[in-house]
N, C-alpha and C positions, 0 to 999 in steps of 0.2 A: 507393381509387374511380381508373381507368387511364383513364377517356373520358366526356366531357360527350354523351350522349343528343340527336340532334337534334332530336326532338320537342319536350322540351321545353327547350332552347335559343332555338328557334323561339315557343318559346309565350312563353318570360319577355320576348322582342324585340316581340312583337306588344302584351303586357301596358302597355311602357314607348311604343310610339305608339299605342297607343288611348287609353291614360289610366285604362282601368275594366277588370276582368276581363270583366263582360259585354258590353261592347263588342269587347273583343279575341275574345271566343268569337262573337260575331257574324260577325268578320271571318275566322276560321276557319272557321266551320260547326261550329261544338261547342257543347258544353253551358258553360258557365261552372262545374258542379263541376269537367266534366273540365279545365277552363285552371287551376282553384285544385291539382287533384291535382298538376295535372304541376308548377306553380311548385312546392308543397309539398316533392314527389319530388326535383327538382332541385335545393331547397337541403339536404333531407335527406342528398342523395351531395355537394354539397361541404361542406358545415356550418357554412354560412351562412347568414345573413337575406340575400336578394338585394333586396328589392324592401322598401320603407317602404308600411305601408295607409295611402294617400291618397288624398284625390280631387283630381288625378291622382297614379294612383301614382309614387313615385319611385326611382332604382335607390340602392340605400347602396352602400359605396365598392367592397364583392365584387362587385355589382350588376353596378354601371357596368365591370365588365371581363372578363364572360360576356356583356353586351350591345355592346360594343365587339369581343368574337371574335366574335358574331352577324351582325352585319352588314359586318364581313370576308368571315365566313364565303357570306352571300349575294349580295356582290358577288365572290366570285370563282366559286362555283355558277353563278351566271346566264352571267359569261364565257365557261364553258367549255361551256355547254347552249349558247350562241350558237356558238361556235368548233364544236361536234359538230353544229350545225344541226339539233339537236331539242329545238330550246327551243317549250313550250307557247303556240305564238300569239303574236303584235306584243308583247314583252313589254321597249319601252324601261330601257335602263341609268337609274336614279334617281343623282343626285348630290345630295343634299344639303352646303349651300355657304354659309360666314358670308360675312360681308360690312360693310363699315361703312358706316354711310349715306354718306357724300361720297362713297366709290368706288361706291357704286349709285346715285347721283346724278347722276355723270359718266363717266366711262368706263368701269364694269364689265357692264353691260349694251350695248352694242355691240360689247364684246368677248365675249360669249354668241352673239353671231348669225351670229359667223364658225366658232362651233363645225357642223363637217360635220353634215349633217343623216341621214347615214347611217352607222353603227345611228343609229336616234333615240336621244335622251338629253334625258331629264325631268330642269329639272334643283328641287333647294326649297331656297330663300336664306332664313337668318337673317339678318336684322339686328339683328348687335350690337356692342358695343364691346370693345375688345380683351382687358379681364379675361375675359366671357362668352367670344368666343371660344376663349382657352383654354380652358373648358371643356366648351363643347359638344364638340372635339375630345377631348377626355381622356375625355369618359363615350361619345361613341362616337355622338353626334347629330348630329353631319355627318363629312364624309370629308375634306375640306379648309377652308380657311379666309384671307381676304385680313387681314392683321394689321401690327402697328407690333412687336410683340413677334418681336427676329432670335432668343429663344431655344427651340429645336423643343422642341414638345409629345412626350415619351414616345411613342415610337413613329410619328414623324411625321418627314418631312424639311423643309427650308426654304430656298426661297432667293429673294435678294431682287428686288424690283417694279422700283424708283424712288424721287423722291421726289415725295409729295403737297405742293402749293408754297400756301400759304395769304397773301392779302395782308390791311394793315388797312382797312378802308373805314365810309364813314360815306355818306350823301345828302348833298349840297351843303348843304340847310336845317339840317342838324343840325348839317353842321360849321361854320355860321356861328352857330347859337345854343348851342353849346357850347366849340368847339374854337377863338375868331378872340379875338384882343388880346390874346394871351399865347401862350409857347413851347407846342407842342405837350408837351415834357416834364414841364409845371405845368399845363397843363388836363386830358390823357386818364385820370390816375389817379382822376379826381372823374368823368367823361360817362358818363352812361348805357350801358349796355352788355349786348348779347345773347352770352347763353350756353345752349351746347346742351341742357346736363344740371347737376346739382348737381355732376357728377364733370369736367367740361368746364374744364380751367387751361389753355387754350391762350392767353387773353386776356390772364390775371393774368398766366402769362409773360410775354408781348407786354410787358407793363408793365413787370414787372420789369428785365425786360435796357434798355429804354429808359429806367427811371430806374432807378437802383442804388439801393436800399437802400428803393425803395417797396415796400409791402405786397400789391398787385396790385392789381388794376379795382377799380374802383368797388362798392358794397356795391349799390349803383343796378342791379341787373341782371334784364332777363326770358330764360327759361327757356323756349328755341323748339325741341320734341324731334325738328325732322325738317330734314335740307339744304335742300331749298326752301323750306320755313318760315325757317328760320335767315335765307336768302339773302334774302327778303320783307320781313322785321323789319328787317332793315339796311336797304333800297333803300325802305321805309314812313317811318324813321326813326326809329324806337323807341328804335334805339342803336348805337354800333359796334359792329364785330364783326368777326372775321378772315374772312374764306371764299375757300373754292378757288377759284384759279385759272383752273377752265376758264368757272365761272359768272359770277367778276367781270369776266373781260378783257370782254364784250357790254356791259355794264353800266357799266364805266369808258367804251368809245367812247360809249357813247349819251349820255352825261352824266350818268347816273340816281344813279349812286354817285363819290364822290372818292376818290385815294386820299391816303390819313392820314399816310403815311410813305413817298415813293418810296424806292425801292431796299430798303425793309427788306422782307422778309418772311419768313415762317418754312417750313421744311422739314420733311415728318414723314413718313420712311421706310415702306414701306410692302415685305410678304414675303408673300411664296405657303406653305401650310406644308400637309402631304397626307400619309395614311395612308403607310405604305408598304406597298403592294399593286403585285401586279403586275397592275393595271387597263386596261387600254386605256381605256379611254372617260375615265377618269381622267385619264389620260398625254394623254390628247387636249386635257382640255378645259385643263390645265395649262399645254400650250404653246403654246393661244391665247390664252392669258389675260396668260403671258409679253412673248409677240409684240404686242399688244393696248398690256401697259404702257408699255413699251418702247417704244411711239409715243406716247403720251400724257401720261406722267409724267419730271418732268427725271431726266437719271441719276444713278446713286447716288453718283458720282465730283466730280458737282459741288458747287463750293465755295458756299455758302450767303452770301449778305452780308449775311441777318437772324438774328434770332436765332431759334435752336435748343434745344428742349426736351432737358434731360438727363431718359435714363431714359425713362421710359411716358410716353407721348402720346397723344394723344389721337386713336382714330380714330371717331369721330363718323358 
């Protein structure tokens, strides 16, 4: 084998994107049997199983390699046609990007509004945490990601964006009920807490930094898996939690929330990872996102006065 036939590669990508052979056939305007035959031929040609025949279908490890190649090829082809002025109609660049929930709820969407509209770019946003963000980059589902991982995924470049700051907050009634009458170090480990999901350890890490030897935050914890919902749950007095600074400041000014430990905070480093591709639309988005992050996030070299988690940190 010395080449991968483009029609077979594109068909494999269509199956992955559509989820089933029938849906891919409809998108490609061919019969389901033609789709199945192309995939089987590609598998024979590569000598590897490329798909798991589930619903939806999933690429195998070998299939991820071909899917990644197909997406990059499609991006390069689209840009080449655009530069030649022979693209068939208004076909905007499609950029799938993975981004953590807190960035999506605070600074990232305003950053995208700064991307020039000519040529048009269509964003396909995937809200994922750090581990899944890396997986999406590896299997080719996204071309770029906002992540807290400084280790580049194979075939990707990485650049620092800045530090996302989190403040330990609670509503005044909650603080009066659960956190008065003694030192914070004694009361906080037992106070009800809000967490994003079962992988969210940021509140636990904050408590361990505040109280050396403590096992973490209280086992009385409420899981609220959206950034806005997390903020609202803290404001409603369901528990305390670490709230992104852009969401926290207006509520602190209004008195809806109180800072439990003034001067202490958690800084989560954020990075932009993207494929190593000479795609103008991708480069333009990367520059725009980096510029917006520089205005919205804290500088990466700014010393944090609060506890900073070691290694992996939440990118909720």
